[in-house]
KOLPAKOL-89177 format. One line per field, with one value per residue (C-alpha): residue number from 1; x negated, y negated, z. Coordinates in nm, 3 decimals. Layout:
# KOLPAKOL-89177
resi: c(NUM:...);
u: c(X:...);
v: c(Y:...);
w: c(Z:...);
//
This chain:
# KOLPAKOL-89177
resi: c(1:2:3:4:5:6:7:8:9:10:11:12:13:14:15:16:17:18:19:20:21:22:23:24:25:26:27:28:29:30:31:32:33:34:35:36:37:38:39:40:41:42:43:44:45:46:47:48:49:50:51:52:53:54:55:56:57:58:59:60:61:62:63:64:65:66:67:68:69:70:71:72:73:74:75:76:77:78:79:80:81:82:83:84:85:86:87:88:89:90:91:92:93:94:95:96:97:98:99:100:101:102:103:104:105:106:107:108:109:110:111:112:113:114:115:116:117:118:119:120:121:122:123:124:125:126:127:128:129:130:131:132:133:134:135:136:137:138:139:140:141:142:143:144:145:146:147:148:149:150:151:152:153:154:155:156:157:158:159:160:161:162:163:164:165:166:167:168:169:170:171:172:173:174:175:176:177:178:179:180:181:182:183:184:185:186:187:188:189:190:191:192:193:194:195:196:197:198:199:200:201:202:203:204:205:206:207:208:209:210:211:212:213:214:215:216:217:218:219:220:221:222:223:224:225:226:227:228:229:230:231:232:233:234:235:236:237:238:239:240:241:242:243:244:245:246:247:248:249:250:251:252:253:254:255:256:257:258:259:260:261:262:263:264:265:266:267:268:269:270:271:272:273:274:275:276:277:278:279:280:281:282:283:284:285:286:287:288:289:290:291:292:293:294:295:296:297:298:299:300:301:302:303:304:305:306:307:308:309:310:311:312:313:314:315:316:317:318:319:320:321:322:323:324:325:326:327:328:329:330:331:332:333:334:335:336:337:338:339:340:341:342:343:344:345:346:347:348:349:350:351:352:353:354:355:356:357:358:359:360:361:362:363);
u: c(-2.968:-2.815:-2.476:-2.222:-1.933:-1.896:-1.569:-1.506:-1.280:-1.263:-0.894:-0.715:-0.676:-1.043:-1.144:-0.920:-1.066:-1.425:-1.371:-1.219:-1.500:-1.774:-1.703:-1.809:-2.091:-2.286:-2.054:-2.106:-1.807:-1.846:-1.656:-1.690:-1.578:-1.770:-1.544:-1.308:-0.929:-0.966:-0.687:-0.353:-0.437:-0.488:-0.170:0.084:0.417:0.260:0.563:0.617:0.950:1.030:1.303:1.080:0.985:1.063:1.050:0.673:0.617:0.853:0.672:0.339:0.496:0.611:0.256:0.123:0.368:0.212:-0.141:-0.058:0.068:-0.252:-0.468:-0.267:-0.323:-0.696:-0.692:-0.669:-0.314:-0.217:0.160:0.295:0.636:0.951:1.067:1.359:1.461:1.808:1.937:2.223:2.509:2.690:3.067:3.178:2.820:2.643:2.742:2.428:2.413:2.251:1.924:1.844:1.775:1.988:2.320:2.588:2.648:2.942:2.875:2.921:2.681:2.423:2.446:2.413:2.098:1.955:2.096:1.988:2.236:2.581:2.836:3.087:2.860:2.810:3.008:2.790:2.429:2.224:1.982:1.673:1.592:1.250:1.067:0.756:0.494:0.152:-0.172:-0.372:-0.678:-0.678:-0.659:-0.943:-1.166:-1.090:-1.178:-1.492:-1.603:-1.556:-1.750:-2.040:-2.041:-2.086:-2.371:-2.163:-2.263:-2.035:-2.179:-1.996:-2.067:-2.110:-1.916:-1.951:-2.073:-2.187:-2.155:-2.314:-2.300:-2.609:-2.655:-2.331:-2.408:-2.270:-2.506:-2.316:-2.475:-2.392:-2.673:-2.925:-2.869:-2.794:-2.622:-2.592:-2.323:-2.148:-1.802:-1.661:-1.324:-1.164:-0.975:-1.022:-0.663:-0.558:-0.896:-0.862:-0.795:-1.096:-1.316:-1.185:-1.281:-1.641:-1.638:-1.491:-1.135:-0.834:-0.632:-0.327:-0.118:-0.158:0.044:-0.055:0.257:0.226:0.423:0.436:0.509:0.508:0.518:0.785:0.877:1.161:1.425:1.280:1.322:1.403:1.283:1.181:0.977:1.305:1.428:1.420:1.293:1.579:1.613:1.914:2.058:1.953:1.594:1.586:1.455:1.321:1.193:1.039:0.868:0.493:0.259:0.516:0.639:0.879:0.728:0.958:0.924:1.134:1.030:0.890:0.717:0.539:0.302:-0.056:-0.407:-0.629:-0.737:-0.754:-0.385:-0.231:0.130:0.314:0.492:0.811:0.817:0.781:1.058:1.284:1.203:1.296:1.619:1.731:1.637:1.834:2.135:2.140:2.080:2.205:1.870:1.690:1.313:1.124:0.780:0.580:0.277:0.097:0.157:-0.023:0.021:-0.107:-0.101:0.103:-0.012:0.221:0.236:0.564:0.717:0.608:0.434:0.066:-0.228:-0.413:-0.620:-0.890:-0.920:-0.857:-1.130:-1.405:-1.549:-1.619:-1.387:-1.092:-0.815:-0.670:-0.470:-0.130:-0.029:0.230:0.371:0.328:-0.051:-0.079:0.193:0.072:-0.303:-0.358:-0.198:-0.339:-0.692:-0.679:-0.528:-0.790:-1.064:-0.926:-0.913:-1.261:-1.400:-1.202:-1.066:-0.729:-0.434:-0.339:-0.056:0.269:0.116:0.344:0.293:0.579:0.407:0.071:0.238:0.416:0.089:-0.136:-0.294:-0.263:0.114:0.047:-0.014:-0.034:0.067);
v: c(-0.716:-0.942:-0.883:-1.061:-0.962:-0.834:-0.669:-0.629:-0.337:-0.001:0.063:0.150:-0.218:-0.295:0.017:-0.088:-0.439:-0.315:-0.065:-0.335:-0.579:-0.319:-0.324:-0.689:-0.721:-0.575:-0.494:-0.404:-0.256:-0.278:-0.060:-0.079:0.284:0.595:0.661:0.474:0.480:0.560:0.338:0.247:0.369:0.722:0.719:0.605:0.763:0.767:0.711:0.477:0.293:0.010:-0.143:-0.176:-0.519:-0.872:-1.013:-1.061:-0.705:-0.567:-0.762:-0.617:-0.270:-0.307:-0.400:-0.104:0.124:0.034:0.073:0.408:0.524:0.407:0.578:0.897:0.886:0.854:1.165:1.004:1.103:0.948:0.957:1.302:1.459:1.249:1.264:1.024:0.810:0.833:0.554:0.687:0.493:0.629:0.625:0.294:0.169:-0.079:0.013:-0.135:-0.237:-0.093:-0.235:-0.231:0.125:0.284:0.464:0.546:0.902:1.029:1.183:1.530:1.453:1.321:1.634:1.853:1.665:1.683:1.991:1.869:1.583:1.619:1.496:1.430:1.166:0.978:0.725:0.735:0.702:0.510:0.717:0.580:0.867:0.769:0.720:0.936:1.083:0.916:1.111:0.863:1.088:1.102:0.720:0.689:0.930:0.771:0.420:0.549:0.726:0.407:0.205:0.452:0.494:0.119:0.096:-0.033:0.031:0.158:0.090:0.256:0.174:-0.192:-0.414:-0.776:-0.988:-1.309:-1.503:-1.823:-2.002:-2.169:-2.311:-2.157:-1.808:-1.614:-1.426:-1.146:-0.958:-0.675:-0.785:-0.555:-0.578:-0.887:-0.888:-1.188:-1.278:-1.592:-1.431:-1.236:-1.058:-1.027:-0.695:-0.616:-0.512:-0.574:-0.742:-0.987:-1.294:-1.219:-1.162:-1.478:-1.686:-1.563:-1.732:-2.055:-1.984:-2.085:-1.788:-1.691:-1.552:-1.190:-0.965:-0.596:-0.388:-0.027:0.239:0.591:0.924:1.295:1.626:1.879:2.222:2.238:2.508:2.847:2.938:2.584:2.473:2.131:2.037:1.961:1.725:1.345:1.105:0.992:0.652:0.525:0.186:0.033:0.152:0.312:0.649:0.815:1.158:1.324:1.647:1.638:1.935:2.197:2.002:1.713:1.376:1.186:0.821:0.583:0.303:0.119:-0.217:-0.279:-0.576:-0.460:-0.591:-0.470:-0.122:0.244:0.295:0.600:0.710:0.630:0.935:0.734:0.627:0.990:1.094:0.823:0.943:1.302:1.194:0.984:1.258:1.514:1.283:1.229:1.593:1.801:1.983:2.062:2.005:2.283:2.128:1.839:1.973:1.642:1.272:0.953:0.579:0.311:-0.067:-0.249:-0.610:-0.894:-1.272:-1.449:-1.431:-1.067:-1.141:-1.052:-1.290:-1.272:-1.572:-1.820:-1.971:-2.345:-2.429:-2.173:-2.175:-1.832:-1.650:-1.467:-1.306:-0.961:-0.900:-0.881:-0.585:-0.461:-0.117:-0.154:-0.152:0.192:0.158:-0.190:-0.118:-0.090:-0.434:-0.611:-0.487:-0.584:-0.924:-0.997:-0.894:-1.120:-1.417:-1.345:-1.343:-1.647:-1.443:-1.452:-1.367:-1.004:-0.903:-0.950:-1.186:-1.481:-1.830:-1.761:-1.446:-1.624:-1.897:-1.638:-1.467:-1.776:-1.795:-2.175:-2.138:-2.015:-2.288:-2.157:-2.392);
w: c(-0.293:-0.553:-0.714:-0.931:-0.705:-0.348:-0.246:0.128:0.214:0.037:0.076:-0.245:-0.350:-0.286:-0.479:-0.769:-0.778:-0.750:-1.033:-1.257:-1.182:-1.236:-1.609:-1.619:-1.366:-1.077:-0.785:-0.420:-0.237:0.142:0.389:0.767:0.815:0.713:0.415:0.182:0.230:0.600:0.728:0.567:0.216:0.344:0.555:0.300:0.212:-0.137:-0.357:-0.652:-0.613:-0.853:-0.635:-0.328:-0.194:-0.304:-0.657:-0.653:-0.533:-0.796:-1.068:-0.952:-0.941:-1.303:-1.409:-1.212:-1.389:-1.724:-1.585:-1.426:-1.767:-1.936:-1.672:-1.716:-2.092:-2.023:-1.804:-1.459:-1.362:-1.028:-1.068:-0.992:-1.021:-1.028:-0.670:-0.664:-0.369:-0.216:0.008:0.216:0.377:0.680:0.716:0.870:0.844:0.622:0.264:0.112:-0.250:-0.560:-0.683:-1.056:-1.166:-0.893:-0.934:-0.681:-0.560:-0.360:-0.019:-0.170:-0.456:-0.210:0.005:-0.305:-0.402:-0.048:0.131:0.477:0.466:0.625:0.373:0.650:0.800:0.475:0.278:-0.034:-0.149:-0.402:-0.613:-0.783:-1.014:-1.148:-0.815:-0.831:-0.600:-0.601:-0.565:-0.357:-0.355:-0.735:-0.747:-0.497:-0.690:-1.028:-0.906:-0.734:-1.054:-1.256:-1.000:-0.999:-1.378:-1.419:-1.170:-0.878:-0.519:-0.240:0.106:0.395:0.758:0.656:0.894:0.785:1.077:0.911:0.587:0.461:0.127:-0.014:-0.361:-0.484:-0.356:-0.059:0.173:0.345:0.636:0.873:1.104:0.935:0.561:0.356:0.017:-0.214:-0.472:-0.596:-0.559:-0.264:-0.268:0.076:0.066:0.434:0.508:0.869:0.927:0.635:0.851:1.072:0.767:0.600:0.904:0.872:0.530:0.664:0.548:0.752:0.882:0.679:0.961:0.853:1.084:1.106:1.175:1.288:1.098:1.246:1.082:1.161:0.977:1.073:0.942:0.687:0.718:0.626:0.262:0.148:-0.196:-0.072:-0.379:-0.554:-0.281:-0.305:-0.043:0.181:0.350:0.538:0.437:0.770:0.711:1.055:0.934:0.621:0.529:0.224:0.123:0.183:0.123:0.220:0.525:0.576:0.659:0.895:1.001:1.214:0.975:1.278:1.248:1.578:1.587:1.642:1.660:1.372:1.476:1.382:1.458:1.617:1.655:1.975:2.122:2.171:1.805:1.695:1.934:1.787:1.435:1.523:1.695:1.395:1.150:1.352:1.377:1.002:0.904:1.196:1.192:1.517:1.507:1.680:1.659:1.520:1.338:1.295:1.359:1.261:1.212:0.979:0.974:0.709:0.692:0.591:0.581:0.652:0.302:0.252:-0.079:-0.109:-0.105:-0.436:-0.538:-0.450:-0.104:-0.117:0.138:0.077:-0.277:-0.419:-0.175:-0.330:-0.124:-0.194:0.120:0.295:0.080:0.325:0.259:-0.116:-0.139:-0.299:-0.562:-0.666:-0.646:-1.023:-1.069:-0.764:-0.829:-1.196:-1.115:-0.849:-1.092:-1.368:-1.129:-0.995:-1.350:-1.461:-1.752:-1.926:-1.701:-1.669:-1.903:-1.714:-1.457:-1.521:-1.385:-1.145:-1.011:-0.975:-0.770:-0.555:-0.458:-0.442:-0.093:-0.105:-0.048:0.308:0.566:0.920:1.199);
//
């Protein structure tokens, strides 16, 4: 099976890249699980926050904002209602500082905006008004439709076991099937280092960090759809409305091996304790809990670009906790690099240097 491009990993970034590439050539998107978006992409807090992450992440988020708007105009609306994000500071605690686009609220104003908060415990809050919900399923389906419409192939249950390059072409095999393409995009998430080594690439020091979350019942009769997401300044807990429940997380970052992650009972207990301390609300039951892996390299910028040692291998990895909100930008940027086309609008030389995999030297 011969292709122009092979993308390994059908998380939301891999789907985005495969969809963008399918307009320009024959694409195979390979996923080791039985369905796309099985791991981190399907377990995200799913909110678009412009102030999140470092400068490179914020630049990618700005590009994604324009692409989300264009996709919405074309009928593929992935950004939902304006949710808002409120970062709260406790009395006598870290006061924090406003990021661009945030405004200060008094403790009383914060409690009025989020009725679960206890104004007496707070000093103030920072509100980012234009943070918005993201419909990850809508993104997934839109990218999959584009891939199929352009003749692309999505192969699930395809775990890459071997790769070899001959005469400028990669042969990629799962031990049964072999696919051939001159360009391979490594979008394998927590497994990206292991996949890269199959292609002769040096490891990039990608660290999968487990993040746990749970759903709890809100107070009866509450109109939670109007509530913002709440994070404390120390980033020790956050909660937000989610499908009629409240999603609560201790914002944990526990080092993990690449795996199908699950929530640790202690992490969920810590999340509930911190939520109760901040709100004064007693949690009667946890209706569901889960965990995902957020993969980072040391400087917490993503890896998007060509491998310096393995010709024809392009990285799209280390997307941390910002993979969903930056997926339109990271997929389009990876596709532009893979095609050798003009840089993506907004992808400055500074941004390209910040995400270049060559900057990372392990050991």
